[in-house]
N, C-alpha and C positions, 0 to 999 in steps of 0.2 A: 548828475555829473556826466559830462560828455566823455567820449573815449580818450581824447587828448589829455584832459585833466586827470582822468583815472590813471592813464599811463604815467603821467608825471608824479602823481601821488604814490603809485606803486614803486616807481624808480627811486623817489626820495626815501621811502620806507626801506627799500632794498639796500641803498647806500648806508642808511643809518644802522640797519641790522648787521651788515657786513662790518662796518666800522666798530660797532659795539663788540662783536665777537672777536675781531682781530685785536683791538686795542685793550680789551678787558684783561687779557692774560699776557700782556706785552710788557717787557722790561723797557724802561725809558733808557735810551742810549746815554752812555756817560758823556758823550760830547767832548768838547775841549776841556782838558784838565784845568782846574781853576788857576793854577800857577802859570799856565801857558796862554791864557786869554789876553788878547791885545786889542788896541783900538782898531776899528775897521780900516783895512788897508795895510796895517802893519804886520799882518800874519802871512799866510801863504799868498804868493803872488799870482796875479791873473795869468791864466794860461791861454794861449791862442790855439790849443789843440781842438780840432774839429770833432764833432760827434763821430764816433766810430764803434762798430760792434754793439750798437744799442738799438733796440726796437721799442718804440713808444706807441702804445695802443690805448686810445680813449675808450674806457669801459662805459662811462656814463657822464652826462653833463646836464645841469639844470640851470636855466636862466632864472636868476634870483629876482629879477624885476617882476616876474609873474607869480611869485610866491608871497605868502603873508609877510615875510621879512622885508619885501619890496626894496631890495638893494639894487639900484639902477646900475646898468652896465657891468654887472658881474655874473660870472658863470661859476657854479660849484661843480668841480670836475674831479673825476676819479680816473686815474690811468694806471696801466701796468707797464713797467719798464723792465726789459730783459737785457742784461748787460753781459756780453760774452767775455771770456778771459781776454785781458788786454783792452777791453772796451772802455770808451770814455763818454761821460755825460759832460758836455763842454761847459766852460765858464758861463755863469749867469747870475743874476741878482734877483732877490726877492723883495726889492725896495717897496713894492706895493702889491705883492702877490704872495701872501702867507701860504705855507704848505705844511703838511705833516707827511713824512715818509715812513713807511713800514717795510722793514727788510724781511721778505718772505723766506728767502733761502740764500745761502752763500755769505760771503764777506766782501765788503767794498770799502775803499778808502776815500775819504772826503778831504779836500784841500780848501780850507775856509780862510777868508781874508781877516777873520777875527781870532785866528788861532795860530800860534807860532809853530805848531807841529801838525802833521797829518793826523786825521781821526779815523780809526777803524770802526766800522759798523758791522754788526753780526746779525745773523738770522734771529728773529724774535724781538728785535729792538725797534723802537720808533724814535724818530728825531724831528724836532720842530725847526722850521725854516721861517724866520721872522724878517721884518724890514731891515735888520742889521746884517742879514745873510747874503754874502756874495761868495760863490764857491764853484768848484768843479769836482767830479768824482771819477775814480778809475778802479777797474777790477784788476787787481794785481795777482789774483789767485788763478787756479787752474780749473775752477768750476764756474758755471754760469750763475749769475746773481739775478734774483727776481725781486723787484721793488713794487710797492703800491704807493702812489702819490695822490693825495687829496689836496686840492688848492682852490683858491678864489682867483680866477682869471678874468681879465677885462673881456666882457662879452663883445663879440664882433671884432676881435683883435686881428682876425685874418689867419692866424696860425694856431691851430688847435694843439700843436706839438711843441709849444714853447717849453723849453726845459725849465 
């Protein structure tokens, strides 16, 4: 095994290990209350708020075309997002980019197009972002929020920091 393949294998093992540790003792976020779920677009409205007070750091990324799963044009990516008080993760869709978000610390509010009310996410919870998800997030609190985001991004998309 050459150094590049070894590095990728170790990276994949590292991501898997971190994910197992983080998500094994994690509460699944309540998400949108069942009686507040609505058809896509009928919930929280799209916001034109720009990214503010958010730092997005790519921790690791694996081109899945080169792995045994052989998923062309996809990158498995892990990021750390730090959202300051008042910070905004702008409106975006997960139409073809599923993700899992783990709230490491703090509390953050999600405004989803499929929910009639804002959703509060707390430290220790995880939430799934599927093809139905279009949303934005805001830190309404007084403490910094730290999130981990694992997603499947289109490889070579040009912007490694697509929210």
